[in-house]
LOZA-746227 format. One record per residue (C-alpha): residue number from 0; residue in three letters; x, y, z. Coordinates in Angstrom, 1 decimal. Layout:
# LOZA-746227
NUM;Ala;X;Y;Z $
...
This chain:
# LOZA-746227
0;Met;10.7;8.7;-11.1 $
1;Thr;9.4;8.2;-7.4 $
2;Lys;5.9;6.8;-6.6 $
3;Leu;5.2;10.3;-5.1 $
4;Arg;5.2;12.0;-8.5 $
5;Leu;2.6;9.6;-9.6 $
6;Ser;0.2;11.0;-6.9 $
7;Ala;-2.4;13.7;-7.3 $
8;Leu;0.0;16.1;-5.6 $
9;Pro;3.4;16.5;-7.3 $
10;Ile;5.1;18.6;-4.7 $
11;Leu;4.9;18.4;-0.9 $
12;Ser;2.5;20.8;0.7 $
13;Ala;2.7;22.4;3.9 $
14;Ile;0.3;19.9;5.5 $
15;Ala;2.2;16.9;4.2 $
16;Leu;5.4;18.3;5.7 $
17;Ser;4.1;18.9;9.1 $
18;Ser;2.2;15.5;9.1 $
19;Phe;5.6;13.9;8.3 $
20;Ala;6.8;15.2;11.9 $
21;Ala;3.7;14.5;13.8 $
22;Gln;3.6;12.1;16.5 $
23;Ala;0.9;9.8;17.3 $
24;Ala;-2.3;11.3;18.8 $
25;Asp;-2.9;10.8;22.5 $
26;Thr;-4.0;7.2;22.9 $
27;Gly;-3.4;7.7;26.8 $
28;Pro;-7.0;6.1;27.8 $
29;Tyr;-6.4;3.0;25.2 $
30;Asp;-2.7;2.3;25.7 $
31;Ala;-3.2;-0.8;27.9 $
32;Arg;-5.7;-2.1;25.6 $
33;Ile;-3.8;-1.7;22.4 $
34;Ala;-0.6;-3.0;24.1 $
35;Lys;-2.6;-6.2;25.0 $
36;Val;-4.2;-6.6;21.6 $
37;Leu;-0.9;-6.1;20.0 $
38;Lys;1.0;-8.5;22.2 $
39;Ala;-1.2;-11.2;21.2 $
40;Thr;-1.5;-10.3;17.6 $
41;Pro;1.0;-8.8;15.4 $
42;Leu;0.0;-5.5;13.6 $
43;Ile;0.6;-6.0;10.1 $
44;Asp;0.9;-3.5;7.5 $
45;Gly;0.0;-4.6;3.7 $
46;His;2.1;-2.0;2.2 $
47;Asn;5.1;0.4;2.7 $
48;Asp;7.6;1.7;0.2 $
49;Trp;10.6;2.4;2.5 $
50;Pro;12.8;0.0;0.1 $
51;Glu;12.1;2.5;-2.9 $
52;Ala;12.2;5.7;-1.0 $
53;Leu;15.7;4.7;0.3 $
54;Ala;16.7;3.8;-3.2 $
55;Glu;15.6;7.1;-4.6 $
56;Lys;16.5;9.4;-1.9 $
57;Ala;19.9;7.6;-0.4 $
58;Lys;21.2;5.9;-3.5 $
59;Asp;24.0;3.7;-2.7 $
60;Ala;24.4;5.1;0.8 $
61;Arg;21.3;2.9;1.7 $
62;Trp;23.2;-0.1;2.1 $
63;Thr;25.3;1.1;5.0 $
64;Met;23.6;4.2;6.5 $
65;Asp;22.1;4.0;9.9 $
66;Leu;18.4;3.4;9.4 $
67;Thr;17.5;3.7;13.5 $
68;Asn;16.4;7.5;13.1 $
69;Leu;15.9;9.3;9.9 $
70;Asp;14.7;12.7;9.2 $
71;Pro;10.8;12.7;9.4 $
72;Lys;10.6;15.1;6.7 $
73;Gln;12.3;12.7;4.2 $
74;Tyr;10.9;9.4;5.5 $
75;His;7.7;8.2;7.1 $
76;Thr;9.7;5.1;8.3 $
77;Asp;12.9;4.2;10.3 $
78;Ile;13.5;1.6;13.1 $
79;Thr;12.7;3.8;16.2 $
80;Arg;9.5;4.8;14.7 $
81;Leu;8.4;1.2;13.8 $
82;Arg;9.1;0.3;17.3 $
83;Lys;7.2;3.0;18.7 $
84;Gly;4.3;2.1;16.3 $
85;Gln;4.3;-1.5;17.5 $
86;Ile;4.5;-3.0;13.9 $
87;Gly;4.9;-6.6;14.2 $
88;Gly;4.7;-7.6;10.4 $
89;Gln;5.3;-5.6;7.3 $
90;Phe;4.8;-6.3;3.6 $
91;Trp;7.6;-4.3;2.0 $
92;Ser;6.8;-3.0;-1.2 $
93;Val;9.5;-3.4;-4.1 $
94;Trp;7.9;-1.0;-6.3 $
95;Val;9.5;0.2;-9.5 $
96;Ser;8.1;2.7;-12.1 $
97;Ala;5.6;1.2;-14.5 $
98;Asp;7.1;3.6;-17.1 $
99;Leu;10.3;1.7;-17.3 $
100;Pro;11.0;-1.0;-20.0 $
101;Gln;9.9;-4.2;-18.3 $
102;Val;13.4;-5.8;-18.3 $
103;Gln;14.8;-2.9;-16.3 $
104;Gln;11.7;-3.3;-14.0 $
105;Val;12.9;-6.7;-13.3 $
106;Lys;16.5;-5.5;-12.5 $
107;Asp;15.2;-2.8;-10.2 $
108;Thr;12.9;-5.3;-8.6 $
109;Leu;15.9;-7.4;-7.7 $
110;Asp;17.9;-4.5;-6.3 $
111;Glu;14.9;-3.7;-4.0 $
112;Ile;14.5;-7.2;-2.8 $
113;Gly;18.2;-6.9;-2.0 $
114;Met;17.4;-3.9;0.3 $
115;Val;14.6;-6.1;2.2 $
116;Tyr;17.3;-8.7;2.9 $
117;Asn;19.9;-6.0;3.7 $
118;Leu;17.4;-4.7;6.6 $
119;Ala;17.3;-8.4;8.2 $
120;Glu;21.0;-8.8;7.6 $
121;Arg;22.1;-5.6;9.3 $
122;Tyr;19.4;-5.6;12.0 $
123;Pro;18.6;-9.0;13.1 $
124;Asn;17.3;-8.0;16.4 $
125;Asp;14.6;-5.9;14.7 $
126;Phe;13.8;-7.6;11.2 $
127;Thr;13.4;-11.3;10.1 $
128;Leu;12.4;-12.3;6.7 $
129;Val;9.2;-14.6;6.9 $
130;Arg;7.2;-16.7;4.2 $
131;Thr;4.4;-18.0;6.1 $
132;Ala;1.7;-17.1;8.9 $
133;Ala;3.3;-19.4;11.3 $
134;Gln;6.9;-17.8;10.9 $
135;Leu;5.3;-14.5;11.2 $
136;Arg;3.7;-15.4;14.4 $
137;Ala;6.9;-16.7;15.5 $
138;Ala;8.8;-13.6;14.7 $
139;His;6.4;-11.6;16.5 $
140;Lys;6.6;-13.8;19.7 $
141;Ala;10.4;-13.2;19.4 $
142;Gly;10.0;-9.6;19.3 $
143;Arg;11.2;-9.0;15.8 $
144;Ile;9.4;-7.3;12.7 $
145;Gly;8.3;-10.1;10.2 $
146;Ser;9.4;-8.9;6.9 $
147;Met;7.7;-9.9;3.8 $
148;Ile;8.2;-8.9;0.1 $
149;Gly;5.3;-7.5;-2.3 $
150;Val;6.0;-6.9;-5.8 $
151;Glu;3.9;-3.9;-6.8 $
152;Gly;3.3;-4.3;-10.4 $
153;Gly;2.6;-7.1;-13.0 $
154;Gly;5.2;-5.3;-15.5 $
155;Gln;7.8;-6.3;-13.1 $
156;Ile;7.4;-10.0;-14.2 $
157;Asp;8.1;-8.9;-17.9 $
158;Gly;5.4;-11.4;-19.1 $
159;Ser;7.3;-14.2;-17.6 $
160;Leu;6.1;-17.0;-15.5 $
161;Ala;9.7;-17.9;-14.7 $
162;Val;10.3;-14.5;-13.3 $
163;Leu;7.5;-14.9;-11.1 $
164;Arg;8.7;-18.0;-9.9 $
165;Ala;12.1;-16.5;-9.3 $
166;Tyr;10.4;-13.7;-7.0 $
167;His;8.7;-16.5;-5.1 $
168;Gln;12.1;-18.3;-4.6 $
169;Leu;13.5;-15.1;-3.1 $
170;Gly;10.6;-14.7;-1.0 $
171;Ala;7.8;-12.6;-2.5 $
172;Ser;4.6;-12.9;-0.8 $
173;Tyr;2.3;-11.2;-3.3 $
174;Leu;2.1;-9.7;-6.8 $
175;Thr;0.0;-6.5;-7.4 $
176;Leu;-1.5;-7.4;-10.8 $
177;Thr;-0.9;-3.9;-12.3 $
178;His;0.3;-0.6;-11.1 $
179;Ser;-0.3;2.8;-13.0 $
180;Arg;-0.5;1.4;-16.6 $
181;Thr;-2.4;-1.1;-18.5 $
182;Ile;0.1;-3.9;-19.3 $
183;Glu;-0.2;-6.8;-22.1 $
184;Trp;-2.4;-9.0;-19.8 $
185;Ala;-4.2;-6.9;-17.2 $
186;Asp;-6.2;-3.4;-17.2 $
187;Ser;-5.0;-0.7;-14.6 $
188;Ala;-7.2;1.4;-12.5 $
189;Thr;-5.6;4.5;-13.8 $
190;Asp;-5.1;3.8;-17.6 $
191;Asn;-7.2;3.1;-20.5 $
192;Pro;-8.4;-0.3;-20.6 $
193;Gln;-7.5;-2.6;-23.3 $
194;His;-8.6;-6.4;-22.1 $
195;Asp;-11.9;-5.8;-20.2 $
196;Gly;-10.2;-7.0;-17.3 $
197;Leu;-7.6;-10.2;-17.4 $
198;Thr;-6.4;-11.7;-20.8 $
199;Pro;-6.0;-15.6;-20.7 $
200;Phe;-2.5;-15.1;-19.8 $
201;Gly;-3.5;-12.9;-16.8 $
202;Glu;-5.8;-15.4;-15.7 $
203;Asn;-2.6;-18.0;-15.7 $
204;Val;-0.8;-15.6;-13.8 $
205;Val;-3.3;-15.9;-11.0 $
206;Arg;-3.7;-19.6;-11.2 $
207;Glu;0.3;-19.7;-10.8 $
208;Leu;0.0;-17.2;-7.8 $
209;Asn;-2.5;-19.7;-6.0 $
210;Arg;0.0;-22.7;-7.0 $
211;Leu;2.8;-20.9;-5.5 $
212;Gly;1.0;-19.9;-2.4 $
213;Met;1.7;-15.8;-3.4 $
214;Leu;-1.2;-13.7;-2.8 $
215;Val;-3.1;-12.0;-5.4 $
216;Asp;-3.2;-8.1;-4.8 $
217;Leu;-5.8;-6.2;-6.6 $
218;Ser;-4.8;-2.6;-5.5 $
219;His;-4.2;-0.5;-8.4 $
220;Val;-6.3;-2.5;-11.0 $
221;Ser;-9.3;-1.8;-12.9 $
222;Glu;-12.6;-3.2;-11.6 $
223;Ala;-13.1;-5.5;-14.6 $
224;Thr;-9.6;-7.0;-13.5 $
225;Met;-10.7;-7.2;-9.9 $
226;Leu;-13.7;-9.3;-11.0 $
227;Asp;-11.9;-11.5;-13.2 $
228;Ala;-9.3;-12.2;-10.7 $
229;Leu;-11.9;-12.8;-7.9 $
230;Arg;-13.6;-15.2;-10.3 $
231;Val;-10.4;-17.1;-11.2 $
232;Ser;-8.6;-17.2;-7.7 $
233;Thr;-9.0;-20.4;-5.6 $
234;Ala;-7.5;-18.5;-2.7 $
235;Pro;-8.5;-15.5;-0.7 $
236;Val;-7.3;-12.1;-2.6 $
237;Ile;-5.9;-8.9;-0.9 $
238;Phe;-5.9;-5.5;-1.7 $
239;Ser;-2.7;-4.3;-0.2 $
240;His;-3.6;-0.4;0.0 $
241;Ser;-6.9;0.6;-1.1 $
242;Asn;-10.0;2.4;0.4 $
243;Ala;-13.9;2.3;0.0 $
244;Arg;-14.9;3.9;-3.3 $
245;Ala;-18.2;4.9;-1.6 $
246;Leu;-16.5;7.4;0.5 $
247;Cys;-13.7;8.5;-2.1 $
248;Asp;-14.8;7.9;-5.7 $
249;Thr;-11.6;7.1;-7.3 $
250;Pro;-11.1;3.8;-9.5 $
251;Arg;-8.0;3.0;-7.0 $
252;Asn;-10.7;2.4;-4.4 $
253;Val;-13.1;-0.7;-4.1 $
254;Ser;-16.9;-0.3;-5.0 $
255;Asp;-19.4;-2.0;-2.6 $
256;Ala;-20.1;-4.6;-5.2 $
257;Val;-16.6;-5.7;-5.2 $
258;Leu;-16.3;-5.6;-1.6 $
259;Lys;-19.1;-8.1;-1.3 $
260;Gln;-17.3;-10.3;-3.8 $
261;Val;-14.1;-10.1;-1.5 $
262;Ala;-16.1;-11.3;1.5 $
263;Ala;-17.4;-14.3;-0.6 $
264;Asn;-13.8;-15.0;-1.7 $
265;Gly;-12.4;-14.6;1.9 $
266;Gly;-10.1;-11.7;1.1 $
267;Val;-9.1;-8.7;2.9 $
268;Val;-9.1;-4.8;1.9 $
269;Met;-6.2;-3.1;3.7 $
270;Val;-7.0;0.5;4.1 $
271;Asn;-4.6;3.1;2.5 $
272;Phe;-3.7;6.1;4.5 $
273;Ala;-2.9;8.4;1.3 $
274;Ala;-4.9;11.5;1.6 $
275;Gln;-6.1;11.5;-2.1 $
276;Tyr;-7.6;8.0;-1.4 $
277;Val;-9.1;8.9;2.0 $
278;Ser;-10.9;12.1;1.2 $
279;Glu;-13.2;13.0;-1.5 $
280;Ala;-12.7;16.7;-1.1 $
281;Arg;-9.0;16.1;-1.3 $
282;Arg;-9.2;14.0;-4.1 $
283;Val;-11.3;16.7;-6.1 $
284;Trp;-8.9;19.3;-4.9 $
285;Gly;-5.9;17.4;-6.1 $
286;Ala;-7.5;17.0;-9.7 $
287;Asp;-8.3;20.8;-9.8 $
288;Arg;-4.8;21.5;-9.0 $
289;Ser;-3.5;19.3;-11.7 $
290;Ala;-5.7;21.1;-13.9 $
291;Glu;-4.6;24.4;-13.0 $
292;Ile;-1.0;23.3;-13.6 $
293;Ala;-1.8;22.1;-16.9 $
294;Arg;-3.7;25.4;-17.6 $
295;Asn;-0.3;27.4;-16.7 $
296;Asn;2.1;25.1;-18.4 $
297;Ala;0.3;22.9;-21.2 $
298;Pro;2.9;22.6;-24.0 $
299;Pro;3.4;23.5;-26.7 $
300;Phe;1.1;26.5;-27.2 $
301;Gly;-1.9;26.5;-24.9 $
302;Gly;-0.3;27.4;-21.3 $
303;Leu;-0.9;30.7;-20.0 $
304;His;2.4;30.6;-18.8 $
305;Ile;4.4;28.5;-21.1 $
306;Gly;7.9;29.7;-21.3 $
307;Asp;7.7;31.6;-18.0 $
308;Pro;8.4;29.1;-15.3 $
309;Lys;8.4;31.9;-12.5 $
310;Gly;5.0;33.1;-13.9 $
311;Ala;3.6;29.8;-13.7 $
312;Asp;4.8;29.1;-10.1 $
313;Lys;3.3;32.2;-9.0 $
314;Ala;-0.1;31.6;-10.8 $
315;Leu;0.0;28.3;-9.0 $
316;Ala;0.7;29.9;-5.6 $
317;Asp;-2.0;32.4;-6.1 $
318;Trp;-4.4;29.5;-7.0 $
319;Glu;-3.5;27.6;-3.8 $
320;Val;-4.1;30.6;-1.5 $
321;Ala;-7.6;31.0;-3.0 $
322;His;-8.1;27.2;-3.0 $
323;Pro;-6.7;25.9;0.3 $
324;Glu;-5.9;22.1;0.5 $
325;Pro;-8.8;20.2;2.3 $
326;Val;-7.7;18.9;5.6 $
327;Thr;-7.6;15.0;5.8 $
328;Thr;-8.1;13.5;9.1 $
329;Ile;-7.4;10.1;11.0 $
330;Ala;-11.4;10.0;11.7 $
331;Gln;-11.6;9.7;7.9 $
332;Val;-9.2;6.8;7.6 $
333;Ala;-11.6;5.2;10.3 $
334;Asp;-14.5;5.8;8.3 $
335;His;-13.2;3.6;5.6 $
336;Val;-12.1;1.0;8.1 $
337;Glu;-15.9;1.0;9.3 $
338;His;-17.3;1.2;5.9 $
339;Ile;-15.5;-1.8;4.7 $
340;Ala;-16.2;-3.9;7.8 $
341;Lys;-20.0;-2.7;7.4 $
342;Val;-20.2;-3.9;3.8 $
343;Ala;-17.8;-6.9;3.6 $
344;Gly;-17.7;-7.9;7.3 $
345;Val;-15.1;-7.4;10.0 $
346;Asp;-13.2;-10.2;8.8 $
347;His;-12.1;-8.7;5.6 $
348;Val;-10.6;-5.3;6.8 $
349;Gly;-6.7;-4.8;7.4 $
350;Ile;-4.1;-1.9;7.2 $
351;Gly;-2.1;-0.9;4.2 $
352;Ser;-0.8;2.5;5.0 $
353;Asp;1.4;3.1;1.9 $
354;Phe;3.9;5.1;3.9 $
355;Asp;6.9;6.2;1.9 $
356;Gly;5.0;6.0;-1.1 $
357;Val;2.6;9.0;-0.8 $
358;Gly;3.0;13.0;-0.1 $
359;Ala;0.0;14.1;1.7 $
360;Leu;-1.2;12.1;4.9 $
361;Pro;-4.0;12.7;7.0 $
362;Glu;-3.6;14.5;10.4 $
363;Gly;-2.4;12.0;13.2 $
364;Leu;-1.2;9.4;10.6 $
365;Gly;2.3;11.0;9.8 $
366;Gly;4.4;8.1;9.9 $
367;Val;4.8;4.4;11.1 $
368;Gln;4.6;5.6;14.9 $
369;Thr;0.9;6.5;14.6 $
370;Tyr;-0.6;3.1;14.0 $
371;Pro;-1.8;3.1;17.7 $
372;Ala;-3.7;6.4;16.9 $
373;Leu;-6.0;4.8;14.5 $
374;Leu;-6.5;1.9;16.8 $
375;Ala;-7.5;4.3;19.4 $
376;Glu;-9.9;6.1;17.2 $
377;Leu;-11.8;3.0;16.5 $
378;Met;-11.9;1.9;20.2 $
379;Arg;-13.5;5.4;20.7 $
380;Arg;-16.0;4.3;18.4 $
381;Gly;-16.8;1.2;20.1 $
382;Trp;-14.7;-1.4;18.4 $
383;Ser;-14.0;-4.5;20.7 $
384;Asp;-10.5;-5.8;21.4 $
385;Arg;-11.4;-8.8;19.2 $
386;Gly;-12.5;-6.5;16.2 $
387;Ile;-9.2;-4.5;16.8 $
388;Ala;-7.1;-7.8;16.6 $
389;Lys;-8.9;-9.0;13.3 $
390;Leu;-8.2;-5.3;11.8 $
391;Ala;-4.6;-5.3;13.0 $
392;Gly;-3.4;-8.9;11.7 $
393;Glu;-5.8;-11.8;12.2 $
394;Asn;-7.6;-11.2;9.1 $
395;Val;-4.3;-11.2;7.0 $
396;Leu;-3.1;-14.2;8.9 $
397;Arg;-6.1;-16.0;7.9 $
398;Val;-5.7;-15.2;4.3 $
399;Met;-2.1;-16.1;4.4 $
400;Glu;-2.9;-19.5;5.9 $
401;Ala;-5.6;-20.1;3.3 $
402;Ala;-3.4;-19.4;0.3 $
403;Glu;-0.6;-21.7;1.9 $
404;Lys;-3.3;-24.4;2.0 $
405;Val;-4.4;-24.0;-1.8 $
406;Ala;-0.8;-24.1;-2.6 $
407;Ala;-0.2;-27.2;-0.5 $
408;Ala;-3.3;-29.2;-2.0 $
409;Pro;-2.5;-32.0;-4.7 $
410;Ala;-2.8;-30.7;-8.2 $
411;Lys;-5.9;-31.8;-10.0 $
412;Lys;-5.6;-34.2;-13.0 $
413;Gly;-6.5;-32.6;-16.3 $
């Protein structure tokens, strides 16, 4: 089960397919400024699902296939487009389905961690594994993409701090406390709450992440879990791929109240490109479309076209003609950046695209080659080079350095 099937859009729309192939918007007037900023500061993306996309689509061929140029209708990412997008640092998500038994999640996580290692081993001139902010800066200076690992779901530790420590030993840089499901120790944003946030064990997971120097990632978690983690963590937290809830009212996004807490904590919210988390109109359309699918197919007796898949497909196609998908734009993504910067401060916003983990993307942001288009949009709005540098990577580097200091501090005696 791919991450794409968990989104509001179960099949690729024509807009999504065209966006996959889209090239970066014209950044001509800003090219020199962007190049100057990104030469000094690595552009860091908090979340890219390429390892899982390769596992799902290429199977065992992924270990040996050429990853230089891939079909843009199949993948948002390849090496040529990463270079065009001037990426300097990447947190590669090693996501597995939260619906799997947790012991299987551990096995599949290890498989995807192996894929990140494979990237660096087969393409050493392009990728190098890094664990610290200093190592990331050094990789960027050497012209390589500093590659980090993000474990995207608390179920992937199978309720074991020993598994978490093993991931750390393998180079994992963050743990997302939950994914789409509420687990035994943390509530998800997209499932029924059971704990009003974190359980005592969940709080211990946060403390252990602090001790290890791993980042606490609060994307996908409920607001109560966000607030509990912010209360417990002694290091800045991240949202590896989330947006402003004031602009798109999904629980996957971050409320203004929490944004203010993130600022007080010193953390960073890394803006997601997924259309259903960017545009309120697109979010509502996706919910209406899902309701229409259920109306036509609901088992065992309620669907208008139950037992008639062709009829159900035609009914959905007719509905889509009458209800065209709202267009999501790069300007709306920039709106989320600016809202987070306004509420939390420019020191607390970053980029977390979610490439290769979603279907529909905004026009102009169809793949990893398009990061400069977003920076150019913000420059058009008056952002300074210093502000762009903070958004691009300096904020994340600061958070990494702060987490490293917390981990290096002497343990307090009980």
